[in-house]
Structures are given as structure tokens and as C-alpha cells.
Backbone as a printed PyTorch tensor [residue, N CA C, xyz], in Angstrom:
tensor([[[ 121.6560, -228.4620,   85.2660],
         [ 121.5320, -226.7740,   85.1670],
         [ 122.4710, -226.1230,   84.2400]],

        [[ 123.2020, -226.8270,   84.9820],
         [ 125.1650, -225.7000,   84.2590],
         [ 125.6670, -226.8580,   82.9660]],

        [[ 124.9990, -227.9410,   82.4450],
         [ 125.8230, -228.3310,   81.5380],
         [ 125.1980, -227.6520,   80.1530]],

        [[ 126.4010, -228.1710,   79.5100],
         [ 125.7140, -227.1650,   77.9320],
         [ 125.1360, -227.7150,   77.1670]],

        [[ 124.0490, -227.2150,   76.4500],
         [ 122.9700, -228.1360,   75.5130],
         [ 123.4690, -228.3890,   74.1190]],

        [[ 123.5810, -228.6940,   74.0710],
         [ 124.3170, -228.7040,   72.1240],
         [ 123.3120, -229.5920,   71.3220]],

        [[ 123.0560, -229.1520,   69.9900],
         [ 122.0260, -229.1030,   69.4990],
         [ 122.3140, -230.9900,   68.9750]],

        [[ 121.7150, -231.8540,   68.3010],
         [ 121.5910, -232.9190,   67.8290],
         [ 122.4660, -232.8950,   66.8680]],

        [[ 122.6100, -234.1120,   66.5250],
         [ 123.9550, -233.5920,   65.1840],
         [ 123.0910, -233.6470,   63.8620]],

        [[ 121.8430, -234.1110,   63.5640],
         [ 121.4860, -233.9520,   62.5210],
         [ 120.8550, -232.5100,   62.3240]],

        [[ 120.7350, -231.5810,   62.9560],
         [ 120.3460, -230.6400,   62.6160],
         [ 121.4850, -229.3220,   62.6980]],

        [[ 122.7300, -229.7700,   62.8370],
         [ 123.8710, -229.1010,   62.3850],
         [ 124.1860, -229.2960,   60.7650]],

        [[ 124.5750, -228.1610,   60.1530],
         [ 125.4230, -228.3790,   58.8050],
         [ 126.3340, -229.1810,   58.7990]],

        [[ 126.7030, -230.1880,   57.8930],
         [ 127.6820, -230.6980,   57.5810],
         [ 128.9320, -229.7650,   57.0330]],

        [[ 130.3180, -230.4280,   57.2090],
         [ 131.3000, -228.9990,   56.5770],
         [ 130.9220, -229.0960,   54.9930]],

        [[ 130.8630, -230.7720,   54.1640],
         [ 130.3040, -230.3990,   53.3140],
         [ 129.1990, -229.8610,   52.3770]],

        [[ 128.5320, -229.7010,   52.9840],
         [ 127.1650, -228.8750,   52.8010],
         [ 126.9240, -227.1330,   52.6330]],

        [[ 126.1130, -226.9760,   51.9160],
         [ 126.5650, -225.1150,   51.8440],
         [ 125.4020, -224.7090,   52.2620]],

        [[ 125.1520, -223.8150,   52.5740],
         [ 123.3200, -223.3650,   53.1330],
         [ 122.7650, -221.9390,   52.4500]],

        [[ 123.6590, -221.9990,   51.0850],
         [ 123.8500, -221.0220,   50.2500],
         [ 123.1990, -221.6220,   48.8350]],

        [[ 121.8340, -221.6010,   48.5390],
         [ 121.5030, -222.5080,   46.9630],
         [ 122.2180, -222.1690,   45.9320]],

        [[ 122.5830, -222.5630,   45.2900],
         [ 123.2760, -222.0050,   43.6360],
         [ 122.3240, -221.4370,   42.7320]],

        [[ 122.8250, -220.3110,   41.7990],
         [ 122.0810, -219.8320,   41.2440],
         [ 122.0680, -220.9060,   40.1540]],

        [[ 120.5650, -221.3150,   39.5140],
         [ 120.4350, -221.9900,   38.1640],
         [ 119.8200, -220.7980,   37.4740]],

        [[ 120.1520, -221.4150,   36.0970],
         [ 118.9240, -220.5920,   34.7600],
         [ 119.1350, -219.2570,   34.9550]],

        [[ 120.0120, -218.3070,   35.0550],
         [ 120.3120, -217.3420,   35.2700],
         [ 121.3230, -216.9910,   33.4540]],

        [[ 120.7120, -216.3790,   32.8360],
         [ 121.5760, -216.1390,   31.6340],
         [ 121.6720, -214.1660,   31.5060]],

        [[ 123.2000, -214.1190,   31.0820],
         [ 123.2740, -212.6140,   30.7360],
         [ 123.5310, -212.0640,   29.5520]],

        [[ 122.6100, -211.1500,   29.2120],
         [ 122.8380, -210.4360,   28.0480],
         [ 123.9650, -209.8590,   27.4570]],

        [[ 124.4290, -209.9480,   25.8530],
         [ 125.7070, -209.3290,   25.9510],
         [ 125.8190, -207.7920,   26.2580]],

        [[ 127.4500, -207.3210,   26.7940],
         [ 127.4870, -205.9860,   26.8830],
         [ 127.0720, -205.0580,   25.5670]],

        [[ 126.9900, -205.9380,   24.4980],
         [ 127.2750, -204.5640,   23.4950],
         [ 126.7370, -205.2690,   22.5890]],

        [[ 126.2120, -205.0710,   21.5790],
         [ 125.3790, -205.5900,   19.9090],
         [ 125.9270, -205.6440,   18.7820]],

        [[ 127.3950, -205.9920,   19.1670],
         [ 128.1280, -205.4120,   17.7030],
         [ 128.0470, -207.2960,   16.4320]],

        [[ 127.8020, -208.2050,   17.4400],
         [ 127.8890, -209.2930,   16.9740],
         [ 129.3850, -209.8360,   16.8940]],

        [[ 129.8980, -209.9060,   17.9820],
         [ 131.2450, -210.4020,   18.1590],
         [ 131.2730, -211.6600,   17.9340]],

        [[ 132.5350, -212.7820,   16.9350],
         [ 132.1990, -213.6240,   17.1440],
         [ 132.6210, -214.4930,   18.6020]],

        [[ 132.3360, -215.3320,   19.2660],
         [ 132.6720, -215.8120,   20.2440],
         [ 134.1890, -216.7600,   20.2130]],

        [[ 134.3730, -217.2580,   18.8050],
         [ 135.6180, -218.0290,   18.5610],
         [ 137.0250, -217.3640,   18.9100]],

        [[ 137.0170, -215.8230,   18.2290],
         [ 137.9210, -215.0200,   18.1540],
         [ 138.5590, -215.1410,   19.5150]],

        [[ 139.7100, -214.8150,   19.8120],
         [ 140.2400, -214.4300,   20.8390],
         [ 140.7480, -213.3010,   20.5550]],

        [[ 140.9750, -212.7190,   22.3980],
         [ 141.4230, -210.8440,   22.3910],
         [ 143.5530, -211.6110,   22.2030]],

        [[ 143.6010, -210.4150,   21.6980],
         [ 145.4570, -210.1630,   21.2870],
         [ 145.6500, -210.5500,   22.7880]],

        [[ 146.9910, -211.0720,   23.5300],
         [ 147.4120, -210.7110,   24.4920],
         [ 148.2780, -209.3700,   24.6300]],

        [[ 147.4450, -209.2140,   25.9710],
         [ 148.6430, -208.0490,   26.4580],
         [ 149.8230, -207.7190,   27.0870]],

        [[ 150.5850, -206.7360,   26.5430],
         [ 151.9420, -207.0040,   26.8140],
         [ 152.2300, -206.6860,   27.9660]],

        [[ 152.8850, -207.1840,   28.6410],
         [ 153.0340, -206.3780,   30.3800],
         [ 154.2510, -205.4670,   30.2130]],

        [[ 153.7800, -204.2930,   31.0150],
         [ 155.4220, -203.3550,   30.7170],
         [ 157.0590, -204.5580,   31.7140]],

        [[ 157.9680, -203.6110,   31.0730],
         [ 158.8530, -204.1490,   32.2360],
         [ 158.7020, -203.7340,   32.7560]],

        [[ 159.7390, -204.1140,   34.0860],
         [ 160.0210, -203.3890,   35.3470],
         [ 160.8950, -201.7200,   35.1160]],

        [[ 160.0500, -201.6860,   36.1330],
         [ 160.9960, -200.0670,   35.9380],
         [ 162.5250, -200.2440,   36.6470]],

        [[ 163.4160, -199.5340,   36.7860],
         [ 164.4150, -199.9930,   37.3740],
         [ 164.1410, -199.2680,   38.4860]],

        [[ 165.1630, -200.8430,   39.6590],
         [ 164.9970, -199.9630,   41.0180],
         [ 165.1120, -199.0730,   41.5220]],

        [[ 165.0340, -198.1690,   42.2160],
         [ 165.0700, -196.9190,   42.3360],
         [ 165.5020, -196.8990,   43.9550]],

        [[ 166.0720, -195.9540,   44.8970],
         [ 165.2610, -196.0860,   46.4690],
         [ 164.4510, -195.7750,   46.5230]],

        [[ 163.7670, -196.1130,   48.1100],
         [ 162.5760, -195.8720,   47.8500],
         [ 162.0220, -194.6000,   48.2130]],

        [[ 162.8260, -193.8280,   49.0980],
         [ 162.6310, -192.6330,   49.5090],
         [ 163.3790, -191.4270,   48.5450]],

        [[ 163.6670, -190.4720,   48.0790],
         [ 164.3840, -189.4790,   47.2820],
         [ 164.2400, -188.6240,   48.3600]],

        [[ 165.1470, -188.2990,   48.9940],
         [ 165.7060, -186.7380,   49.7380],
         [ 166.2680, -185.7290,   49.0550]],

        [[ 165.0870, -184.8250,   49.0750],
         [ 166.0400, -183.5920,   48.3730],
         [ 166.2900, -182.1920,   49.3140]],

        [[ 167.1480, -182.1920,   49.2180],
         [ 167.9750, -180.6190,   50.5100],
         [ 166.1190, -180.7220,   51.2910]],

        [[ 165.3820, -179.6810,   50.8780],
         [ 164.3610, -179.4290,   51.4680],
         [ 163.4660, -179.9450,   52.1580]],

        [[ 163.6720, -181.5380,   51.9400],
         [ 162.4850, -182.2050,   52.6040],
         [ 163.8060, -182.7670,   53.5060]],

        [[ 165.2850, -183.1040,   53.5250],
         [ 166.1940, -183.0810,   54.6330],
         [ 166.2300, -182.0760,   56.0130]],

        [[ 166.2650, -181.0800,   55.1830],
         [ 165.6620, -179.4560,   56.4280],
         [ 164.3630, -179.6130,   56.9830]],

        [[ 163.1100, -180.3060,   56.4140],
         [ 161.9250, -180.5380,   57.0340],
         [ 162.2840, -181.6690,   57.5200]],

        [[ 162.7630, -182.4250,   57.6960],
         [ 162.7560, -183.7440,   58.4460],
         [ 164.0830, -183.4140,   59.7060]],

        [[ 164.9330, -182.4800,   59.3510],
         [ 165.6530, -181.7720,   60.2730],
         [ 165.1070, -181.7060,   61.5770]],

        [[ 163.9820, -180.3490,   60.8810],
         [ 163.1190, -179.4340,   61.6280],
         [ 161.9190, -180.4230,   62.3080]],

        [[ 161.5230, -180.8460,   62.1490],
         [ 160.3260, -182.1070,   62.1610],
         [ 161.7270, -182.9800,   63.6390]],

        [[ 162.0330, -183.7890,   63.0830],
         [ 162.8840, -184.3610,   64.9440],
         [ 163.2530, -183.3050,   65.6290]],

        [[ 163.9390, -182.9410,   65.4180],
         [ 164.3990, -181.7470,   66.3590],
         [ 162.8210, -181.4050,   67.3900]],

        [[ 162.1280, -180.8670,   66.4170],
         [ 160.7360, -180.5110,   67.2710],
         [ 160.3270, -181.1870,   68.2690]],

        [[ 160.3050, -182.6440,   67.5550],
         [ 159.6850, -183.6670,   68.4360],
         [ 161.3550, -184.0060,   69.4930]],

        [[ 162.1160, -184.1960,   69.4830],
         [ 162.6960, -184.6690,   70.6880],
         [ 162.2630, -183.4180,   71.6640]],

        [[ 162.1520, -182.1540,   71.1360],
         [ 162.4560, -180.7820,   72.1450],
         [ 160.6240, -181.2610,   73.0030]],

        [[ 159.8240, -181.2570,   72.2600],
         [ 158.3880, -181.6390,   72.9930],
         [ 158.3120, -183.0040,   73.6760]],

        [[ 158.7390, -184.0800,   73.2600],
         [ 159.1130, -184.9540,   73.9680],
         [ 159.5490, -184.7080,   75.3570]],

        [[ 161.2420, -184.3600,   75.5070],
         [ 161.8090, -183.7510,   76.7330],
         [ 161.6060, -182.7530,   77.2070]],

        [[ 160.3380, -181.9700,   76.8420],
         [ 159.8800, -181.1600,   77.8510],
         [ 159.2860, -181.4760,   78.1300]],

        [[ 158.1730, -182.4410,   78.0280],
         [ 157.0940, -183.5680,   78.5800],
         [ 157.4050, -184.5010,   79.6910]],

        [[ 158.8680, -185.1910,   79.6350],
         [ 158.8770, -186.0200,   79.9830],
         [ 160.0370, -185.4980,   81.5580]],

        [[ 160.7720, -183.8890,   81.5070],
         [ 161.2720, -183.3850,   82.5430],
         [ 160.0860, -182.6230,   83.1530]],

        [[ 158.7380, -182.1990,   82.6990],
         [ 157.4810, -181.7590,   83.5280],
         [ 157.4970, -182.6600,   84.1770]],

        [[ 156.7900, -183.9510,   83.3300],
         [ 156.8510, -185.5850,   84.7520],
         [ 157.8000, -185.4040,   85.5940]],

        [[ 158.6620, -185.2970,   85.1420],
         [ 159.5860, -185.7160,   86.5570],
         [ 159.5840, -184.4750,   87.3930]],

        [[ 159.4150, -183.3120,   87.4060],
         [ 159.5640, -182.1800,   88.0660],
         [ 158.2430, -182.0560,   89.0680]],

        [[ 156.9390, -183.0110,   88.3860],
         [ 155.8400, -183.0220,   89.2080],
         [ 155.7680, -184.0490,   90.0050]],

        [[ 156.7280, -184.4740,   90.2140],
         [ 156.9760, -186.0970,   90.4590],
         [ 157.9430, -185.7380,   91.9880]],

        [[ 159.1150, -185.0590,   91.9210],
         [ 159.6240, -184.4260,   92.4560],
         [ 159.2730, -183.3970,   93.7900]],

        [[ 158.2830, -182.5040,   93.1660],
         [ 157.5800, -181.4900,   93.4770],
         [ 156.5670, -182.1950,   94.8480]],

        [[ 156.0600, -183.1800,   94.1800],
         [ 155.2520, -184.6310,   95.0810],
         [ 155.3950, -185.3850,   96.3130]],

        [[ 156.9970, -185.7700,   95.8110],
         [ 157.3380, -186.4470,   96.9940],
         [ 157.6940, -185.0930,   98.0640]],

        [[ 158.1140, -183.9520,   97.5160],
         [ 159.0280, -183.4600,   98.7010],
         [ 157.6400, -182.6750,   99.6920]],

        [[ 156.5630, -182.3490,   98.6740],
         [ 155.4510, -182.0080,   99.9920],
         [ 154.7540, -183.1630,  100.7210]],

        [[ 154.8580, -184.7660,   99.8500],
         [ 154.9680, -186.0920,  100.8840],
         [ 155.5920, -185.8960,  102.6570]],

        [[ 157.2150, -185.4090,  101.8870],
         [ 157.6000, -185.7980,  102.9490],
         [ 157.7910, -184.9390,  103.8660]],

        [[ 157.3340, -183.0360,  103.4180],
         [ 157.1860, -182.2090,  104.3890],
         [ 155.9420, -182.6960,  104.9410]],

        [[ 154.5820, -183.0710,  104.8200],
         [ 153.8670, -183.7300,  105.4000],
         [ 154.1470, -184.6800,  106.6380]],

        [[ 154.4140, -185.7230,  105.7120],
         [ 155.0220, -186.7380,  106.9790],
         [ 155.7330, -186.3360,  107.9610]],

        [[ 156.7930, -184.9460,  108.1580],
         [ 157.6030, -184.1900,  109.0020],
         [ 156.8170, -183.7110,  109.6060]],

        [[ 155.7400, -183.0300,  109.2300],
         [ 154.7800, -182.0600,  110.2330],
         [ 153.9980, -183.4890,  110.9910]],

        [[ 152.9700, -183.9660,  110.5010],
         [ 152.5190, -184.9950,  111.1590],
         [ 153.2790, -185.4980,  112.2370]],

        [[ 154.2100, -186.1110,  112.2250],
         [ 155.3540, -186.7650,  112.8490],
         [ 155.6040, -185.6970,  113.8960]],

        [[ 155.9160, -184.6600,  113.6950],
         [ 156.0420, -183.8540,  115.1040],
         [ 155.1200, -183.4250,  115.5920]],

        [[ 153.6060, -183.4370,  115.1210],
         [ 152.5000, -183.3890,  115.9790],
         [ 152.0250, -184.5260,  116.5610]],

        [[ 152.2000, -185.4190,  116.1640],
         [ 152.1630, -187.1100,  116.8750],
         [ 152.4160, -187.2010,  117.6730]],

        [[ 154.0920, -187.1020,  118.3930],
         [ 155.0060, -187.2850,  118.8480],
         [ 155.2040, -186.1090,  120.5050]],

        [[ 154.7290, -185.1680,  120.2860],
         [ 154.9340, -183.9000,  121.3190],
         [ 153.5690, -183.2120,  121.2530]],

        [[ 152.4570, -184.1980,  121.6560],
         [ 151.1540, -183.6620,  121.8140],
         [ 150.9000, -182.6380,  123.0700]],

        [[ 151.9170, -182.8920,  123.7300],
         [ 151.7540, -182.1830,  125.1840],
         [ 152.2580, -180.8730,  125.1030]],

        [[ 153.1900, -180.5900,  124.6450],
         [ 154.8470, -179.2100,  124.1640],
         [ 153.5690, -177.9400,  123.0940]],

        [[ 152.7270, -178.4110,  123.0860],
         [ 151.5620, -177.0200,  122.2810],
         [ 152.0200, -176.0420,  122.9340]]])
């Protein structure tokens, strides 16, 4: 019941065969009716020379100012988030400690109320 059911080997496709049959007998019409002779080869296309290598990032004074302002803003925002998380953890720990002290005092002296 729990054994895998493997198909017989004659139904599985072999790696050399394709499930898609090739298209045969299709003829394409020419893109234009200019009656070009097929023996004339087109002129080779010249490849432009590689440009002079420059640095990938060009910083202007304005973009430096924007980058510095963005970095400062990110540091301030991330710092604020981290400090607030630390403060929330400290407040939670203090409140748990106070609850523990109160519960301890209530459980240790039930008759002294």
C-alpha cells in the first residue's frame, strides 16, 4: 500500500526523444517585395570602440549632500527604533520584577494581612 507506483519503462519518454513534433512544410513569405538577390551579402556592421572607462558613480556636490543627509536620516531612524525597543524591554523587565516581588510578598505571608 505504501510502496511507490512506478510506470513501466515503455511508457516513460526517453531522454533522446522529444514530446514536441518538429514543424515541416512551412514556407515564409519575404518581408519586402524589392526582389533582392539572395547572393549579395550585407555589408558588415562596424562595432564602435569601447568608451574610455570612467568611474561607475559620478558624485557631484549636490549628490554628496543628499547622500550624507540620507545616511544621517537612516542612522537617526534606526537608532531611534533600537533605543525604543531597548526601552520597551527595560520597562517590561521592571514591571515583571515588580509583579514578582508583590506576588512573593502575598504568597509568603498570607496570615499577616
